[in-house]
C-alpha positions as CSV (number, residue, x, y, z in Angstrom):
1,X,-20.0,3.3,-10.0
2,X,-20.0,4.5,-13.6
3,X,-23.1,5.2,-15.8
4,X,-25.6,5.4,-13.0
5,X,-28.3,6.8,-15.2
6,X,-28.8,3.4,-16.8
7,X,-31.0,0.9,-14.9
8,X,-29.4,-2.0,-16.9
9,X,-25.9,-0.8,-16.1
10,X,-26.7,-0.6,-12.4
11,X,-28.1,-4.1,-12.4
12,X,-25.1,-5.4,-14.2
13,X,-22.8,-3.7,-11.7
14,X,-24.7,-5.4,-8.9
15,X,-24.1,-8.9,-10.5
16,X,-20.5,-8.1,-11.2
17,X,-19.9,-6.9,-7.7
18,X,-21.2,-10.2,-6.3
19,X,-19.3,-12.2,-8.9
20,X,-15.8,-10.7,-8.7
21,X,-15.9,-8.9,-5.3
22,X,-18.1,-11.1,-3.2
23,X,-15.4,-12.3,-0.9
24,X,-13.8,-8.9,-0.6
25,X,-17.3,-7.4,0.2
26,X,-18.0,-10.0,2.8
27,X,-14.7,-9.2,4.5
28,X,-15.6,-5.5,4.4
29,X,-18.2,-6.2,7.2
30,X,-15.2,-6.7,9.5
31,X,-12.7,-4.0,10.2
32,X,-9.0,-4.6,9.9
33,X,-7.4,-4.4,13.3
34,X,-4.9,-1.6,13.1
35,X,-3.2,0.2,16.0
36,X,-3.8,3.8,17.0
37,X,-1.2,6.2,15.4
38,X,1.9,6.7,17.5
39,X,2.2,10.2,16.0
40,X,-0.8,12.4,15.9
41,X,-2.0,15.9,16.2
42,X,-2.7,17.7,19.5
43,X,-6.2,18.7,20.4
44,X,-6.9,22.3,19.3
45,X,-9.8,24.7,19.0
46,X,-11.6,25.4,15.7
47,X,-12.6,23.2,12.9
48,X,-9.9,21.4,10.7
49,X,-10.1,19.8,7.3
50,X,-8.9,16.5,6.0
51,X,-9.0,15.2,2.4
52,X,-8.8,11.4,1.8
53,X,-9.3,9.3,-1.3
54,X,-10.2,5.7,-1.2
55,X,-12.5,4.6,-4.0
56,X,-16.1,5.6,-4.6
57,X,-16.8,8.7,-2.6
58,X,-20.3,7.5,-1.7
59,X,-19.1,5.0,0.8
60,X,-16.2,7.1,2.1
61,X,-18.6,9.9,2.8
62,X,-21.0,7.6,4.6
63,X,-18.4,6.2,6.9
64,X,-17.0,9.5,8.1
65,X,-20.4,11.1,8.5
66,X,-21.1,8.6,11.4
67,X,-18.0,9.6,13.4
68,X,-18.3,11.8,16.5
69,X,-16.5,15.0,16.0
70,X,-17.0,15.1,12.3
71,X,-19.1,18.2,11.3
72,X,-19.4,17.8,7.6
73,X,-18.3,15.6,4.7
74,X,-18.2,16.6,1.1
75,X,-17.8,14.3,-1.9
76,X,-15.5,15.5,-4.6
77,X,-12.3,15.3,-6.6
78,X,-8.8,15.7,-5.3
79,X,-5.8,16.6,-7.4
80,X,-6.0,17.5,-11.1
81,X,-7.2,20.8,-12.5
82,X,-10.3,22.7,-11.6
83,X,-11.5,22.9,-15.2
84,X,-11.8,19.1,-15.5
85,X,-13.1,18.5,-11.9
86,X,-16.5,17.1,-13.0
87,X,-17.8,13.6,-13.0
88,X,-18.0,13.1,-16.7
89,X,-14.4,14.2,-17.2
90,X,-13.0,12.3,-14.3
91,X,-14.8,9.2,-15.5
92,X,-12.5,9.1,-18.5
93,X,-9.6,8.3,-16.1
94,X,-7.4,10.8,-17.8
95,X,-7.7,13.9,-15.6
96,X,-5.5,12.9,-12.7
97,X,-8.2,13.4,-10.1
98,X,-9.1,10.9,-7.4
99,X,-12.6,10.5,-6.0
100,X,-12.2,11.9,-2.5
101,X,-14.0,13.3,0.5
102,X,-13.3,16.5,2.4
103,X,-13.9,16.1,6.1
104,X,-14.5,19.0,8.4
105,X,-13.8,17.9,12.0
106,X,-13.4,19.2,15.5
107,X,-9.9,18.3,16.7
108,X,-11.0,18.7,20.3
109,X,-13.3,15.7,19.7
110,X,-11.5,13.6,17.2
111,X,-7.9,13.7,16.0
112,X,-6.5,13.6,12.4
113,X,-4.8,10.4,13.4
114,X,-8.0,8.8,14.4
115,X,-9.6,9.8,11.1
116,X,-6.6,8.0,9.4
117,X,-7.2,4.9,11.6
118,X,-10.8,4.6,10.4
119,X,-9.7,5.3,6.9
120,X,-7.3,2.4,6.8
121,X,-9.4,0.0,9.0
122,X,-12.9,0.5,7.7
123,X,-13.3,3.0,4.9
124,X,-11.3,1.2,2.2
125,X,-8.7,-1.4,1.3
126,X,-5.3,0.3,1.2
127,X,-3.7,-2.6,-0.7
128,X,-5.8,-2.2,-3.9
129,X,-3.9,-0.3,-6.6
130,X,-6.0,2.0,-8.6
131,X,-9.2,0.3,-7.7
132,X,-11.7,-0.5,-4.9
133,X,-13.9,-3.6,-5.2
134,X,-15.8,-3.5,-8.5
135,X,-14.4,0.0,-9.5
136,X,-11.1,0.3,-11.3
137,X,-9.0,3.2,-12.6
138,X,-6.7,5.7,-11.1
139,X,-9.6,7.9,-9.9
140,X,-10.3,5.1,-7.4
141,X,-6.7,5.1,-6.0
142,X,-5.8,5.2,-2.3
143,X,-4.3,8.5,-1.5
144,X,-4.0,11.0,1.4
145,X,-4.0,14.7,0.6
146,X,-2.5,16.3,3.7
147,X,-3.3,19.9,4.5
148,X,-0.2,21.4,6.0
149,X,3.1,20.0,7.3
150,X,1.6,18.6,10.5
151,X,-0.9,16.4,8.7
152,X,1.8,15.2,6.3
153,X,4.0,14.3,9.2
154,X,1.2,12.3,10.9
155,X,0.2,10.6,7.6
156,X,3.8,9.5,6.7
157,X,4.5,8.3,10.2
158,X,1.3,6.2,10.2
159,X,1.9,4.7,6.8
160,X,5.3,3.6,8.1
161,X,3.8,2.2,11.3
162,X,1.1,0.3,9.5
163,X,3.5,-1.1,6.9
164,X,5.5,-2.6,9.8
165,X,2.4,-4.3,11.4
166,X,1.7,-6.6,8.4
167,X,-2.0,-6.2,9.1
168,X,-2.8,-7.0,5.4
169,X,-1.6,-9.9,3.4
170,X,-0.5,-7.5,0.6
171,X,1.6,-4.3,0.8
172,X,-0.1,-0.9,1.4
173,X,-0.2,1.2,-1.8
174,X,-1.6,4.4,-0.3
175,X,0.1,7.5,-1.7
176,X,0.7,10.9,-0.2
177,X,-0.3,13.5,-2.7
178,X,-0.8,17.2,-2.9
179,X,-3.5,19.2,-4.9
180,X,-6.7,21.0,-4.6
181,X,-10.2,19.6,-3.7
182,X,-13.2,20.3,-5.9
183,X,-16.8,19.4,-4.7
184,X,-18.6,16.9,-6.9
185,X,-22.0,17.6,-8.4
186,X,-25.0,18.0,-6.1
187,X,-26.5,14.5,-6.9
188,X,-23.4,12.9,-5.4
189,X,-23.6,14.6,-2.0
190,X,-25.1,12.6,0.8
191,X,-25.8,9.8,-1.7
192,X,-25.6,7.0,0.9
193,X,-27.9,8.8,3.2
194,X,-30.4,9.5,0.5
195,X,-30.2,6.2,-1.3
196,X,-29.7,3.4,1.4
197,X,-31.3,0.8,-0.9
198,X,-29.3,1.5,-4.0
199,X,-27.7,-1.8,-5.1
200,X,-24.2,-0.4,-5.1
201,X,-24.6,1.0,-1.6
202,X,-26.2,-2.1,-0.1
203,X,-23.4,-4.4,-1.5
204,X,-20.3,-2.3,-1.2
205,X,-20.9,0.4,1.4
206,X,-23.5,-0.6,4.0
207,X,-21.2,-3.3,5.4
208,X,-18.6,-0.6,6.2
209,X,-21.1,1.0,8.6
210,X,-21.6,-2.3,10.3
211,X,-17.8,-2.7,10.6
212,X,-17.4,0.9,11.9
213,X,-20.0,0.5,14.6
214,X,-18.6,-2.8,15.7
215,X,-14.9,-1.9,15.7
216,X,-15.2,1.7,17.0
217,X,-18.2,1.9,19.2
218,X,-16.8,4.9,21.1
219,X,-16.6,6.9,17.9
220,X,-19.9,5.8,16.3
221,X,-23.0,8.0,16.3
222,X,-26.3,7.0,14.8
223,X,-27.0,10.5,13.4
224,X,-25.4,11.7,10.1
225,X,-23.2,14.7,10.2
226,X,-24.1,18.0,8.6
């Protein structure tokens, strides 16, 4: 999703997405069937935060904004340093950041484990190394940034559980990482909500909402969070 200010570049991205990612995009309209986590967090009071990276944050944000129990989703950059946590710098693929989303959720309504289930099943392809669909580079890597020991315990247990299921034809490459989260520029926030007809959104991300609603009807809500 680089160089969005250029109409020609956007058009080229659209063609490329269909040419090299058409089959993958078509499959994204169907969720990957994955089991619920055997290890998860207990319901509790007060809001909690999760940070997940899985390719372009536009689509990640859009998926999690439609989950019951999610109160707010922010697009941003995880890992790396604060001084280079901006879109232009991260786009060089030399800062160490990952495009990510920060999810504020109510654990009495949705668990951290359930967020991870949606993350693996719908939000992205955990078998793509340093890329998602038409986007490539380490900033598009699949990574979980657990907040606290409990989230890390759940994430590691679920990774092991999913690896044993062989739900994907290729190995899972998702990493457990640690680092800060830095919100992206304002024009990135709520991008899918504000730009439903953007070519990138229609091709790469809108099918994920279809998949989410079909696979997890009890979690789906029509309204956007926040």
